[in-house]
MIRO-820137 format. One record per residue: residue in three letters; x, y, z of N, C-alpha, C in turn. Coordinates in Angstrom, 2 decimals. Example, Ala and Ser with C-alpha at 12.3 -4.5 7.8 and 13.67 -1.06 7.14 Angstrom:
+---------+---------+---------+---------+---------+---------+---------+---------+---------+---------+
: residuo :    n_xx :    n_yy :    n_zz :   ca_xx :   ca_yy :   ca_zz :    c_xx :    c_yy :    c_zz :
+---------+---------+---------+---------+---------+---------+---------+---------+---------+---------+
:     ALA :   13.19 :   -5.69 :    7.80 :   12.30 :   -4.50 :    7.80 :   13.20 :   -3.30 :    7.80 :
:     SER :   12.85 :   -2.25 :    7.08 :   13.67 :   -1.06 :    7.14 :   12.90 :    0.03 :    7.87 :
+---------+---------+---------+---------+---------+---------+---------+---------+---------+---------+
END
This chain:
+---------+---------+---------+---------+---------+---------+---------+---------+---------+---------+
: residuo :    n_xx :    n_yy :    n_zz :   ca_xx :   ca_yy :   ca_zz :    c_xx :    c_yy :    c_zz :
+---------+---------+---------+---------+---------+---------+---------+---------+---------+---------+
:     MET :  -10.76 :  150.65 : -181.29 :  -11.12 :  151.57 : -179.91 :   -9.98 :  152.58 : -180.90 :
:     ALA :  -11.15 :  153.81 : -180.46 :  -10.52 :  155.29 : -181.22 :  -11.18 :  156.38 : -180.18 :
:     CYS :   -9.90 :  157.19 : -180.58 :  -10.22 :  158.66 : -179.15 :  -10.38 :  159.28 : -180.34 :
:     SER :  -11.95 :  159.87 : -179.65 :  -12.31 :  161.55 : -180.92 :  -12.15 :  162.44 : -179.99 :
:     THR :  -12.68 :  163.32 : -179.96 :  -12.28 :  164.89 : -179.50 :  -12.80 :  165.52 : -180.11 :
:     ARG :  -13.55 :  166.60 : -179.63 :  -13.85 :  167.58 : -180.30 :  -13.61 :  169.15 : -179.71 :
:     TYR :  -13.11 :  170.10 : -180.57 :  -12.58 :  171.43 : -180.12 :  -13.32 :  172.65 : -181.31 :
:     LYS :  -13.29 :  173.84 : -180.36 :  -13.55 :  174.94 : -181.67 :  -12.59 :  175.80 : -181.11 :
:     LEU :  -11.90 :  176.58 : -182.51 :  -11.54 :  177.67 : -182.53 :  -11.69 :  178.90 : -182.01 :
:     PRO :  -11.12 :  180.03 : -181.68 :  -11.42 :  180.60 : -180.94 :  -12.34 :  182.10 : -182.10 :
:     ASN :  -13.48 :  182.18 : -181.55 :  -14.16 :  183.07 : -182.46 :  -14.96 :  182.39 : -183.77 :
:     GLU :  -15.44 :  180.83 : -183.40 :  -15.68 :  179.45 : -184.34 :  -16.83 :  179.35 : -183.48 :
:     SER :  -18.25 :  179.14 : -184.77 :  -19.41 :  178.99 : -183.61 :  -19.63 :  177.21 : -183.96 :
:     LYS :  -18.81 :  177.07 : -184.84 :  -18.93 :  175.13 : -185.30 :  -17.74 :  174.67 : -184.42 :
:     SER :  -18.06 :  173.28 : -183.95 :  -17.09 :  172.57 : -183.29 :  -16.43 :  171.42 : -184.42 :
:     ARG :  -15.19 :  171.37 : -184.33 :  -14.21 :  170.33 : -185.12 :  -14.45 :  168.99 : -184.37 :
:     SER :  -13.92 :  167.89 : -185.14 :  -13.85 :  166.30 : -184.87 :  -12.25 :  166.21 : -185.01 :
:     ILE :  -11.99 :  165.33 : -184.17 :  -10.84 :  164.42 : -184.34 :  -10.88 :  163.49 : -184.05 :
:     GLU :  -10.55 :  162.02 : -185.16 :  -10.59 :  161.16 : -184.23 :   -9.50 :  159.82 : -184.74 :
:     ARG :   -8.94 :  159.28 : -183.71 :   -8.07 :  158.39 : -184.18 :   -7.82 :  157.38 : -183.41 :
:     PRO :   -7.64 :  156.18 : -184.01 :   -7.62 :  154.62 : -183.70 :   -6.79 :  154.53 : -182.57 :
:     VAL :   -6.68 :  154.02 : -181.77 :   -5.67 :  153.16 : -180.55 :   -5.33 :  152.02 : -181.10 :
:     THR :   -3.96 :  151.49 : -181.18 :   -3.62 :  150.77 : -181.33 :   -2.56 :  149.58 : -180.48 :
:     ASP :   -2.07 :  148.46 : -180.55 :   -1.22 :  147.99 : -179.67 :    0.03 :  148.90 : -180.00 :
:     ALA :   -0.07 :  149.27 : -181.02 :    1.61 :  150.05 : -180.81 :    1.84 :  151.58 : -180.28 :
:     ASP :    0.32 :  151.95 : -179.62 :    0.52 :  153.29 : -178.85 :    0.38 :  152.57 : -177.15 :
:     VAL :    0.40 :  151.08 : -176.29 :    0.38 :  150.92 : -175.95 :    1.57 :  150.74 : -175.21 :
:     ILE :    1.69 :  151.44 : -173.87 :    2.66 :  151.28 : -173.05 :    2.95 :  151.38 : -171.58 :
:     ASN :    3.89 :  150.09 : -171.64 :    3.62 :  149.00 : -170.40 :    4.55 :  149.63 : -168.71 :
:     ASP :    5.11 :  150.33 : -169.53 :    6.31 :  151.09 : -168.87 :    6.42 :  152.64 : -168.49 :
:     VAL :    5.59 :  153.24 : -167.89 :    5.60 :  154.69 : -167.89 :    7.05 :  155.62 : -167.87 :
:     ARG :    8.29 :  155.04 : -167.56 :    9.22 :  155.52 : -167.60 :    9.73 :  154.95 : -168.64 :
:     VAL :    9.06 :  154.68 : -169.81 :    9.63 :  155.39 : -171.44 :    8.84 :  156.41 : -172.07 :
:     ALA :    7.66 :  156.47 : -171.89 :    6.89 :  157.20 : -171.75 :    7.67 :  158.74 : -172.49 :
:     SER :    7.00 :  159.84 : -172.95 :    7.79 :  161.19 : -173.10 :    7.82 :  161.86 : -171.78 :
:     ASP :    8.52 :  162.85 : -171.66 :    7.88 :  163.81 : -170.82 :    6.90 :  164.91 : -170.62 :
:     ASP :    6.31 :  164.59 : -172.09 :    5.23 :  165.45 : -172.20 :    3.84 :  164.17 : -171.58 :
:     LEU :    4.05 :  163.46 : -171.68 :    3.31 :  162.10 : -171.28 :    3.19 :  162.08 : -169.44 :
:     ARG :    4.50 :  161.85 : -169.31 :    4.61 :  161.26 : -167.41 :    4.16 :  162.55 : -167.11 :
:     PHE :    4.50 :  164.05 : -167.32 :    3.77 :  164.94 : -166.51 :    2.46 :  165.12 : -166.77 :
:     ALA :    1.96 :  165.27 : -167.88 :    0.48 :  165.19 : -167.80 :   -0.39 :  163.58 : -167.24 :
:     ALA :   -0.02 :  162.85 : -166.72 :   -0.02 :  161.81 : -166.02 :   -0.15 :  162.20 : -164.16 :
:     ALA :    0.84 :  163.15 : -164.24 :    1.26 :  163.26 : -162.94 :   -0.16 :  164.07 : -162.32 :
:     VAL :   -0.12 :  164.78 : -163.08 :   -1.26 :  166.52 : -162.84 :   -2.60 :  165.52 : -163.27 :
:     ALA :   -2.98 :  164.84 : -163.85 :   -3.76 :  164.06 : -163.51 :   -3.77 :  163.18 : -162.43 :
:     GLY :   -2.95 :  162.81 : -161.96 :   -3.01 :  161.47 : -161.00 :   -3.32 :  162.83 : -159.89 :
:     PHE :   -2.63 :  163.81 : -159.78 :   -2.46 :  165.00 : -158.43 :   -4.24 :  165.12 : -158.31 :
:     GLY :   -5.19 :  165.50 : -159.26 :   -6.79 :  165.46 : -159.80 :   -7.12 :  164.95 : -158.78 :
:     GLN :   -6.14 :  163.33 : -159.30 :   -7.32 :  162.07 : -158.69 :   -7.39 :  162.12 : -157.33 :
:     VAL :   -6.07 :  161.87 : -156.72 :   -5.35 :  162.27 : -155.51 :   -6.37 :  163.00 : -154.82 :
:     LEU :   -6.41 :  164.35 : -155.12 :   -7.17 :  165.16 : -154.33 :   -8.61 :  165.25 : -154.12 :
:     ARG :   -9.53 :  164.06 : -155.31 :  -10.75 :  163.72 : -155.45 :  -10.54 :  162.21 : -154.43 :
:     SER :   -9.90 :  161.92 : -154.03 :   -9.39 :  160.40 : -153.03 :  -10.12 :  159.32 : -153.83 :
:     GLU :   -9.57 :  159.81 : -155.23 :  -10.28 :  158.39 : -156.05 :   -9.80 :  156.80 : -155.70 :
:     PRO :  -11.12 :  155.67 : -155.53 :  -10.50 :  154.47 : -155.04 :   -9.57 :  154.19 : -156.00 :
:     TYR :   -9.46 :  154.46 : -157.13 :   -9.10 :  153.53 : -158.24 :   -7.63 :  153.90 : -157.89 :
:     LEU :   -6.66 :  154.67 : -157.39 :   -5.37 :  154.62 : -157.29 :   -4.62 :  154.14 : -156.70 :
:     LYS :   -5.30 :  153.02 : -155.52 :   -4.62 :  151.86 : -155.43 :   -3.51 :  152.81 : -154.43 :
:     ASP :   -1.91 :  152.38 : -154.15 :   -0.23 :  153.08 : -153.78 :   -0.12 :  154.06 : -154.15 :
:     PHE :   -1.05 :  155.11 : -155.64 :   -0.80 :  156.13 : -155.79 :   -1.03 :  157.27 : -154.87 :
:     GLY :    0.09 :  158.09 : -154.76 :   -0.41 :  159.09 : -153.60 :    0.68 :  160.67 : -154.26 :
:     LEU :    0.47 :  161.09 : -153.31 :    1.50 :  162.45 : -153.87 :    2.69 :  162.16 : -153.59 :
:     ALA :    3.17 :  161.70 : -152.84 :    4.94 :  160.93 : -153.53 :    5.30 :  160.56 : -154.44 :
:     GLN :    4.15 :  159.92 : -155.37 :    4.25 :  159.45 : -155.88 :    3.92 :  160.65 : -157.21 :
:     VAL :    3.20 :  161.48 : -157.15 :    2.88 :  162.45 : -158.39 :    4.42 :  163.14 : -158.14 :
:     VAL :    5.08 :  163.57 : -157.27 :    5.95 :  164.52 : -157.03 :    7.33 :  163.82 : -158.05 :
:     ASP :    7.69 :  162.24 : -157.59 :    8.70 :  161.60 : -158.26 :    8.17 :  161.46 : -159.78 :
:     LEU :    7.00 :  161.17 : -160.10 :    6.76 :  161.33 : -161.61 :    6.85 :  162.22 : -162.13 :
:     ALA :    6.43 :  163.76 : -162.14 :    6.56 :  165.02 : -162.23 :    7.83 :  165.22 : -162.29 :
:     SER :    8.86 :  165.46 : -161.13 :    9.77 :  165.65 : -161.59 :   10.90 :  164.80 : -162.15 :
:     GLY :   10.32 :  163.78 : -163.09 :   11.29 :  163.24 : -163.32 :   10.72 :  163.10 : -165.29 :
:     ALA :    9.39 :  164.10 : -164.89 :    9.37 :  165.00 : -166.44 :    9.54 :  166.13 : -166.76 :
:     LYS :   10.14 :  166.85 : -165.84 :   10.50 :  168.07 : -166.20 :   10.31 :  168.77 : -167.66 :
:     GLY :   11.92 :  167.84 : -167.77 :   12.41 :  167.95 : -169.45 :   12.43 :  169.32 : -169.51 :
:     LYS :   12.79 :  169.95 : -170.60 :   12.48 :  171.96 : -170.99 :   11.25 :  172.53 : -170.18 :
:     ASP :   11.68 :  173.36 : -169.09 :   10.33 :  174.06 : -168.38 :   11.32 :  175.47 : -168.26 :
:     PRO :   10.76 :  175.91 : -169.62 :   11.95 :  177.77 : -169.80 :   11.02 :  178.41 : -168.71 :
:     PHE :    9.90 :  178.26 : -168.57 :    8.79 :  179.45 : -167.71 :    8.65 :  179.11 : -166.42 :
:     GLY :    9.53 :  177.92 : -165.64 :    9.39 :  176.89 : -164.44 :    8.20 :  176.79 : -164.04 :
:     HIS :    6.67 :  176.02 : -165.15 :    5.49 :  176.39 : -164.94 :    5.61 :  174.47 : -164.08 :
:     ARG :    6.35 :  173.72 : -164.46 :    6.26 :  172.57 : -164.06 :    7.11 :  172.21 : -162.65 :
:     ALA :    7.86 :  173.18 : -162.91 :    9.17 :  172.95 : -161.10 :    8.16 :  173.53 : -160.50 :
:     GLU :    6.88 :  174.74 : -161.14 :    6.25 :  175.01 : -159.71 :    4.94 :  174.04 : -159.54 :
:     PHE :    4.24 :  173.23 : -160.35 :    3.67 :  172.51 : -160.07 :    4.11 :  171.11 : -158.76 :
:     VAL :    5.74 :  170.54 : -159.28 :    5.75 :  169.76 : -158.06 :    6.67 :  171.02 : -156.77 :
:     GLN :    6.33 :  172.09 : -156.75 :    6.64 :  172.67 : -155.35 :    5.06 :  172.86 : -154.65 :
:     MET :    4.03 :  172.93 : -155.80 :    2.57 :  173.19 : -155.18 :    2.25 :  171.58 : -154.48 :
:     VAL :    2.63 :  170.65 : -155.59 :    2.48 :  168.92 : -154.66 :    3.15 :  168.69 : -153.43 :
:     ARG :    4.58 :  168.74 : -153.19 :    5.51 :  168.98 : -152.04 :    4.58 :  169.78 : -150.88 :
:     LEU :    4.38 :  170.70 : -151.41 :    3.34 :  171.90 : -150.29 :    2.15 :  171.06 : -149.71 :
:     ALA :    1.42 :  170.24 : -150.68 :   -0.03 :  169.41 : -150.44 :    0.72 :  168.77 : -149.35 :
:     GLN :    1.86 :  167.81 : -149.86 :    2.20 :  166.84 : -148.80 :    2.28 :  167.69 : -147.57 :
:     ALA :    2.83 :  168.52 : -146.90 :    3.16 :  169.14 : -146.02 :    1.78 :  169.22 : -145.00 :
:     LEU :    0.39 :  169.56 : -146.02 :   -0.52 :  169.90 : -145.17 :   -1.73 :  168.80 : -144.47 :
:     PRO :   -1.90 :  169.25 : -143.01 :   -2.48 :  168.20 : -142.42 :   -3.83 :  167.48 : -143.54 :
:     ALA :   -3.74 :  166.05 : -143.35 :   -5.42 :  165.74 : -143.93 :   -6.24 :  165.53 : -143.59 :
:     LEU :   -7.57 :  166.48 : -144.30 :   -8.26 :  166.62 : -144.12 :  -10.04 :  165.79 : -145.09 :
:     PRO :  -10.95 :  165.79 : -144.28 :  -11.62 :  164.79 : -144.96 :  -12.17 :  165.46 : -146.33 :
:     VAL :  -12.60 :  164.29 : -146.93 :  -13.01 :  165.29 : -148.19 :  -14.26 :  165.85 : -148.82 :
:     LEU :  -14.29 :  167.23 : -148.78 :  -15.51 :  167.71 : -148.96 :  -16.46 :  167.61 : -150.14 :
:     GLN :  -17.62 :  167.51 : -149.77 :  -18.65 :  166.29 : -150.26 :  -19.21 :  167.56 : -151.32 :
:     GLN :  -19.51 :  167.50 : -152.69 :  -20.04 :  168.59 : -153.37 :  -21.21 :  168.32 : -153.88 :
:     ASP :  -22.31 :  168.60 : -153.97 :  -23.70 :  169.29 : -154.44 :  -23.45 :  168.68 : -156.15 :
:     GLY :  -23.04 :  169.61 : -156.48 :  -22.40 :  169.10 : -157.94 :  -22.80 :  170.92 : -158.33 :
:     ARG :  -23.16 :  171.64 : -157.59 :  -23.28 :  172.85 : -157.89 :  -22.24 :  174.25 : -157.61 :
:     GLY :  -21.28 :  173.75 : -156.99 :  -19.81 :  174.21 : -156.52 :  -20.30 :  174.80 : -155.12 :
:     GLY :  -20.96 :  173.79 : -154.12 :  -20.92 :  174.40 : -153.03 :  -21.14 :  173.14 : -151.66 :
:     PRO :  -20.94 :  172.79 : -150.99 :  -21.19 :  171.71 : -149.54 :  -22.83 :  171.60 : -150.02 :
:     GLN :  -22.76 :  170.53 : -149.71 :  -23.86 :  169.75 : -149.39 :  -24.59 :  170.04 : -147.66 :
+---------+---------+---------+---------+---------+---------+---------+---------+---------+---------+
END
């Protein structure tokens, strides 16, 4: 299995490709041993999935996002990670609303 991505630098018209094999050495069985950056990125991705009510999350909710992100703040010289944790805590305090159904064009159906 491989992970591949394409990107363009500013003011360039041609994209570049990066491909890297994913091996057993890349597997992390316990998220607590992952780097702060990976754990924080997982918390941000998880927050997006919670907001979308993704069915694959099972018992992962806003409380777990806060726990994961809080433990992965690491060096946060500009306070962006702390601000994210605060935003998720604010989201926890909001009343639950039904998921907005989108029509794929940026508006409600």
